[in-house]
N, C-alpha and C positions, 0 to 999 in steps of 0.2 A: 476804189483801189483795184487796179488791174493786175492781172497775173497772180492773183491770190488763189492758191489752191488749198483746198481743205482735204486732208487725208484722214480717213477714219480707219483706225486699227481695231480689229475685232480680236480680242485675246480670249482664247478659250482655255480655261484652266481645268485640268482633270485631277482628281484626288480621290483617295480612299479615306473614309471616316473611320474612327475608332471609338467604339462604345465601351465605356468602363462601368461595370456593374458593382453595386455596393457589396461589401464583404459579407460572406456567409460563414456562420460558425457551425462546426461539426465536432461531435464528441465521439471517440472510439475507445474500445476496450483493449488494453494491453494484450498483445499476441493474438488478437482476433482479426477478422476481415473488416475492412473499412472502405467506404465509398465516398469520394469527393465529387459533388455534383457540378456539372457544367453542360451548357446547351448552346446551340447556335442556330442560325438560319442560313440557308443557301446550299450550295453544292460544291463538289471538288474542294473539300476542306483540308486545311493544314491545322494540325493540333500540336501545341507545345505545352507541356506541364513543367513548371519550375518550382522549387522550394525557395522562395524569396528570402525567408529568414535565415537560411543557411548559406547565403552568398549567391543566390540565384542559380543554384545548381540544376542541371537537367534531370528530370525525373522520368519523363516519357515523351516521345514524339511520334507523330503519325502524319505522313503525307505520301503522295503518289499511291494512295489507296492501300497502304500497308504500314505496319509499325516500323519505325526507324530508331534503333536503339544503340547505334554506334557511339553516340556521345552521352549515353545514360551514365549517371553517377554510379560507381561501383556499389554503393550502399543499397541501391534499389534493385540491383540485378536479381531477376527471378521473382520479384515481389510486386510487379506492376502489370496492369492490363487494362485495356479499354473494352467497352461493349461493342465489339466490331460489327456484330449483326444489327446494331442499332445506330451506328454512326450516320448512315444515310438518312435517318429520320431526325437528325439533329442532336443526338446524345453523344457528348464528348466527355462524359464522366470517367473519372479514374478510379480504379479499384486497387487498393493496397492490401497485401496479406501479411500476417504476423507483424502487426504494427508495434513499433518500439517507442520508447520515451523520446529518443532523439528524432523521431519522425514529427514530433509536435512542432507547430510553427505555422507560418503563413505561406500559402501556395498560390500560384498564378496559373490560370488556365487561359491560354491565348489561342484564339481560333481566327482563321482568315479564309474568306471565300470571295467570290467575285462581287458579292453584295456588301463587303466591308469587313473590318476587323473588330474583334471583341475581346475584352479582357475581363475575367472574373477572378475574384480573390476569395480564398477560403482560409479561415483560421481553424486549424486542426488542434484539438485538445485531446490528450491521451489520459485515460484513467485506468489505474490498477486498483480495483475496489478492495475494501477490507473483507477478507474471507473469514477470518476467525480471530477472536480475542481470547487470550488465555490468562487466567488469574489463578495464582496458587500461593500457598504459604509454606515457607521453609524456615523452621525455627521461629524467630520473632519477626521475620521479614515477609511482607505480602508484596508480590510482584505481579504486574500486569504487562503483557507484551503482545505484539503482532508483527508480521513480516510481509515483505513484498507489496508495498503500498505506494501509490502515486496519485496525486501530488503529495507534498509533505503533509503528514497527518497531524492532528491535534489530539491530546489526551487529557481527560479530566477525571477526577475522583469524586465520589459522593458516598454518603452513608445514610442508613436508615436505622433509627431516627437521625435527623440532621446533626452534624457535629463538625467542629473545626478540625481539619486534618493537617498535621504538621510533619516535618521531616521527610518530605517527598522530593524526589528528583526525577526529571524526565530526560531520557537520552534518545536522540534521533540519529541513526547512522545510515548513510547512503551506501548502496551496493554497487557492484560492477555494472549492473544493468540500469543504473540510475533510479532504482526504486529505493524505498525507505523501510528500515526496520525501526520500531519504536518500543521503548520499555520504560517503566517507572516502578519505583518501589517505595514503601513506607514502613515505618515501625509503629504499630499501634501502642498507645499507652495503656497502663493497667486499668485505667478508668473507662477505656473504650471496648472492653471485652465483650459487651453485649450488642455491639453494633454490627450491621450488615454492610459490607463494603462492596461498592460497585465501581467499575472502571469503564469509561466510554471512550472509544477511539473513532474519530470522524475525519472525513475529507469533504470536498465540495459535492461528491457523488453519493456517498452513503456513510452510515455510521453503525457500529456494532458495540454491544454492551455485554460485559461478563460480571457475574456477582459471586462473591464468597459468602455463603449463607451462615456458616458456623466457624468463624476463625478461632484457632486455638489461643488460649490466654497467653500473654507474654510470660517468659520465665522470670521469676522474682524470688530470690532466696528468702525474702522477708514474708512471703505469703505462706499461709498454712497449707499443710499437705492435703491433697485430694483424699476424700473418704476411702477410696480403694487403697491408696498408698498408706494411709494411716492404719487400716486394718491389717495390711501386709506387714507393717513394721511391728505392730503389737503382737501379731501372730509369731513373728520371728523371735521376739524377746521371750514370749511364753514357751516356745519350743526349746530355746536354749536353756531356760531355767529347768524345764522338765528333764532334759538330758543330764544336767548336773545333779539333780535330785536322784535320778536312777543310779548314777554312778556312785553317789554317796551311800545309797542303801545297799548296793552290792558289796562295797568295801566293808561296811559295818557288819553285814551278814557273814562274810568270809572271816572276819576277825572273831566273831562269836563262835564260829565252828572250829576255830583253831587253825584255819588255813594260813593265817598271817600271825606270826609270833614277833614279840618285841625283842630287839637285840639287847644282850646283857651289857653291852658297852654303851 
């Protein structure tokens, strides 16, 4: 077959690959400083940090060898920074200050260089540890409480010796800062007066315990008086009888002496 020409086309395709790294979990303390790790390889880097779980909002950007914060979300203003002196060595980590509960969620670190693009995902968890557990008795009610906790805490009661505890309730209230206050109260029965009561409040990060060593016995009108109360009552009766006897003796003496005369009528 004459006139057959074969034309060979050489197609050169150029592209940039994107490497996606597995998620990393980071736990940070409420209102403290927090670091989200990210690294890359190459030079002349572009860095974008986004909070994916909050709608892919912009947290921090860096390119042209400087921070670019024009599109930064207002919630992060003044609270983010990179390790600028380490960016040239491949450190694109983000530093957050005064972390809040609403900072919790999934973040994406995107880096781009002439060697390619990279995406890293960080799951940030916020903890407000339990600082103190208070337990006290007012009247017949024993109350256990703690404040400013995150995530949502759990509360349990126990006694020593072991006993079945009834009539307890647990109240968990969120605060404006998305933390939790928790409290629980119970009324011990008259048969439980010798028990030691303990209250434990816990989260995924820590737990704290408080104990009431000598609870006051519940008020019960059918119970006998305390020895001190009994002695005071008897003392009052004896004192009253003594006063009456003295008055009677004085009146009798005055009558004998003629200070008191009988009326003729």
